Structures are given as C-alpha cells and as structure tokens.
C-alpha positions as CSV (number, residue, x, y, z in Angstrom):
1,M,-7.7,14.3,8.3
2,S,-7.3,11.3,10.4
3,T,-5.7,8.0,9.1
4,N,-9.1,6.1,9.7
5,K,-11.0,8.1,7.1
6,K,-8.4,7.5,4.2
7,F,-9.3,4.7,2.0
8,P,-7.1,1.4,2.6
9,V,-4.4,1.7,-0.2
10,A,-3.8,5.3,0.9
11,K,-3.5,5.0,4.7
12,H,0.3,5.4,4.6
13,L,0.2,8.8,3.1
14,S,0.5,12.0,4.9
15,D,-2.5,14.4,5.1
16,G,-0.8,16.5,2.3
17,E,-0.1,13.5,0.0
18,Y,-3.6,12.2,0.5
19,Q,-5.0,15.7,-0.3
20,L,-2.6,15.8,-3.3
21,L,-4.0,12.3,-4.5
22,L,-7.7,13.5,-4.1
23,T,-7.1,16.7,-5.9
24,V,-5.2,15.3,-9.0
25,Y,-7.7,12.2,-8.9
26,A,-10.6,14.7,-9.2
27,N,-9.0,16.6,-12.0
28,H,-7.8,13.6,-13.8
29,N,-11.2,11.9,-13.7
30,R,-12.9,15.0,-14.9
31,S,-10.7,14.8,-18.0
32,M,-12.0,11.4,-18.9
33,G,-15.3,10.5,-20.9
34,L,-18.0,8.7,-18.9
35,E,-17.3,5.6,-20.3
36,K,-13.7,5.5,-19.3
37,R,-14.2,6.7,-15.8
38,K,-15.8,3.5,-15.0
39,D,-12.2,2.0,-15.1
40,Y,-10.7,4.9,-12.9
41,T,-12.8,5.1,-9.7
42,L,-11.1,5.6,-6.5
43,S,-12.0,2.1,-5.4
44,D,-10.2,0.9,-8.4
45,I,-6.7,2.3,-7.2
46,V,-5.0,-0.9,-5.9
47,K,-1.5,0.9,-4.8
48,V,-0.2,4.3,-4.2
49,K,3.5,4.8,-4.1
50,R,5.6,7.8,-3.2
51,N,8.1,9.0,-5.8
52,P,10.3,11.5,-3.9
53,K,12.6,11.7,-7.0
54,E,10.1,13.2,-9.3
55,K,8.1,14.8,-6.7
56,C,4.7,12.7,-7.4
57,L,2.6,9.9,-6.4
58,E,2.5,6.7,-8.6
59,V,-1.2,5.6,-8.6
60,Y,-1.8,2.0,-9.7
61,Y,-5.3,0.9,-10.9
62,G,-6.9,-2.5,-11.1
63,N,-6.8,-2.5,-14.9
64,G,-2.9,-2.5,-14.7
65,D,-2.6,1.3,-15.7
66,W,-0.8,3.7,-13.7
67,W,-0.1,7.5,-13.3
68,H,2.3,9.8,-11.9
69,Y,0.2,12.4,-9.8
70,S,2.5,15.5,-9.6
71,A,3.1,17.3,-6.5
72,V,4.9,20.1,-8.6
73,D,1.9,21.3,-10.8
74,G,-1.0,18.9,-9.9
75,S,-0.7,17.3,-13.5
76,W,-1.0,13.5,-14.3
77,Y,1.3,11.7,-16.7
C-alpha cells in the first residue's frame, strides 16, 4: 500500500502498522452501537502514535477519547 493512499494522520505508519490500524479499527467499530459509531469514524481519528513498549498503536479521536490498538492480539483497550 503506497503512502499516498493512507489517510493523512496515518501516513507515517508502515504498511503493516497501517493494516493493523484498519483491521483493529473495523473490529472495534463493529463492537459499537450505531449511535456511538458516529463519534468513531476513520475521519474522526486525529492522531496515531506508535507505542513499541506496549506493542500497540495509540489511536486518538476528535472527541478526546483514545485507545490502544494491540499488535499482539488485535484487541483495543
């Protein structure tokens, strides 16, 4: 996946990290009710940080919430 196809806040991620973001995001989003999903769209992501110590991505949303997206087991917490 080339960098120009990634959404802007994720351009710095490697292809593997970007795929992790999309996969965990999809599962996380499906776990929410329809009303709650409105606050957690891909376009609501304002920052994505690597956290190598915890083997995760820290995903920050415009509403102030943020989640760890785990590279170990694909969970979010």
